[in-house]
N, C-alpha and C positions, 0 to 999 in steps of 0.2 A: 681845532679841527677845521677842515676846509668847508667853505659855504656850499651847500647844495640846495637845489630846487626840484620840485616836482616837474618832470617833463611830459611823459605820457603813460597812459595805460594801454597795453596791447590786448586786443580782443580778437581771438582766432576766429576766422570766418571761411567757410568753404567757398563762398562767392562774395567777396568784399563789395562788389558793385551792387549786388542785390540787397545786401545788408545795408549799404549806404542809402539806397532808395526807401527801405523801410523806415530808417531814421528821418529821412526827409518828409515822408508821409505824415509823421506826427509832429513836425515843426522844428527839426534840427537843420542847421546849415552844415552840409557835408560835401566835401570835394573829392574827386578822384585824385589819388596821390601820384602814383607812378610805379616803376618797376625797379627791383633790386636784381639786376641781371646776374651778378656774381653769386647770388644766394638762391635764385629761382623763386622769388616771392614778389608779391605786389600788394598795394594797399589803397585804402581810402581813409580820409582824415576828418575828424570832427573837432574843431578847435574852440577853446574857451580862453581867449587871449593866447599866451604861449603854452598853456597846459592843454593837452588834447587826448582824444581817444583814437588810437590807430586800429583800423579793421584790417588785419593781416591775413593774407591767403597764399596758397601755393600755386604758382604759375607753371613751374617746371619741376616735377617731382624728382627727376634723376639728379638735378643740380641740388635741390634742397636736401636730399638724402645724403649728399656728400659734403655738406656745410660744416666741416669739423671745427672751423674757427668761430662759429656762431651758435652758442647754446640756445638762443631764442629760436633760430630757424630749426634746430634739432627738436626742440620742444613742439614746434608747429608741425613737423613732419610726423612725430609720434602721435599727435592728437587728432589731426585732420585726416579724413573727413568726419570721424565719429564723434569727436568731442569739441564742438565749437564753444566759445565762451572766453571769459577773461583768463589771461595767462600770467602776466607779471607786469610790474611797472618799471619805468626808467626814470632815474634822477639826472638832472643836468649839473654839470660842473664846467669850470674854465681852467681847472688845474688837474687834468686827468693823470698825468705821470706821478704827481705828488700823491694823489689820491690812491693810485695803485700801490705805492710804497706803505702808505698808512694802513690799507687793508691787509696787505701782507704782514705788516707788523702785528696785527690782530690775529695772526695764524690762519687767515683765509687763503685758499687757493685762488689765484687771479689769472684770468685769461685776458691778454691785451695789454696795451690798447691795440684795437683792430680797426683799420680803416674801413669806412663804409661810404656808399653813395647811392643816390636814387635819381633816375631820370624822370623828370616831370612830364606830364602829358604834353606840354608845350615844347619839350626837348631840352630845357635847361637842366643842369645837373647840380644836385645838392650834395655837400660832402660833410662828413663828421668822422668821429672816432668813438669806438665803443670799448667798454671795460666790463668784464663779467667775473664777479666773485662767485665761487661755486662751493658747494658741500654735497655730501653723499645723500643726506636725507633731511626731512623736515620742511618747513616753509620755504618755497623757492625764493631766492634772494632777488633784489632788484639789480638791474644792470644800469650802467652809467654812460652818459653821452656827452661829448664835447662838440658843439657845432662849429663850423668854420667861421660863422658870423657871431658878433656880439649880440646880446639879447635885444638891444635897441635896433641894430641893423636888421635882425631877423624879423622883429615885429613890423618894422616898416616895409620889408620885402613881402611878408605874408599878407599885410593889408593891401598893398599895391596889386598883388596877384589874386585878391579875392578869397584867400584862404581863411583869414580872419574877418568875419562879418557878424553883424547882429543876427541872431537866430530869429526866425519867425515866432518861436515860442516866447521870446523876450531877451533881455540882456543877461544871458546866462553866465554863471561862474561855477567852476568846479571847486567844491568846498572840501571834499574828502573822498578817499577810496577806502572801503571797508574790507578787512581780511578775516577769514574764519581761521582760527588757530586752536590747537589742542592745549597748549601751555602758554597762557597769557603772559605770565611773568618772565618766563625765559625769553620769549620772542621780543617783548618790550625791552628787556635789559640788553639783549644782543643788538638790536637795531639802534637803540639810543646810544649805546657804547661805540659800535662799529661806525655809525653814520653821523654821530654828533647831534642827535635829535632829542629835544626836551619832551618828556612824557608827562601828560596831564594826570588827573585824578581818576581813580576807578569809578565806575557807575554801572547800574543795571539797566539794560534795555529790555523792558518787559515784553515788547512786541517780538523780539528775537529770542527771549528767554536766555539772555546771555550777560555775562560780565564783560565790560568794554573798557578800553583805555586808549586815548588818542595821543599820537606822536605828532608834534608840530613841524611842518615843513612848508617852506614858501611855495606858493602855487597850487597847493592842495595837501591837506593833512592826511595822515594814515591812521585809520581806526582799527585796532585789533580787538577781536571779540572771540570769547570762548563760551561754549554752552554752560549754563548753570542749571539746566534741566533737560527735558527730552522734547523741547520745542522746535521752532522752525530752524534755528541755526544748527542744532544737533543733526537734523535731517540732511541739511546742506553739506555738513562736514562729512557725514557718513557717505553720502552719495558722490561728492566731488573731491573730497580731501581738502587739505589746507591750501589757502590761496585767496585772492580777491574775489569778492562775490557781489559788491554793490558800489555804485558811484552816487554821491550825493551832490546835486546841483542846486543853486539858488538863482533867483532873478526872474522866475516865471510865476 
């Protein structure tokens, strides 16, 4: 299976600039990202080395509503302004064409690779390719990104441009993203099979009243949790449905 890494978690925000300032106020380093002109969206970014959280908003609703080649933008257009919050994750690859064939071999419908770009606040343009596996129902699948630069080139560029910096809160690292799911075994088996991820042991999270299992991924693990009672996670799942609900950080 092709090597993958955690790239970023998308957080939908009606006003990314305002959301960015709220994070700065509690000690995070957040920068203004830029505009995706062809999709009608814009963003702000909070990096933990190459892993990051993207605060994504809609700048031009007419364009976003017509973004048929980008399921993430379609998701943003459906949810905003009423449902801000975590949407889905992206995994990084350097073999996007081969990955598309692997995913199709598993029976998934795959859109892409789709070219993408973003104009930074300073005017420079970043480029990448996106790949979207899709299915009709259940936990929303990750999408995949292949950057124009290598990891080392990109890290150097991001450090030079002040995107990657030490946070006022401390030397923070993204440890994992937690997902609420209805069927723990089904989702763990699917994601471990489709994306080549190793699944850890089951355990009970008493605070969430949930059974959990972690999938290992470079740059940030994925924690799947399903309610084992009527506690906190059951309420989250009932209100928001399946999807990411928590980010665990270390270093503060």
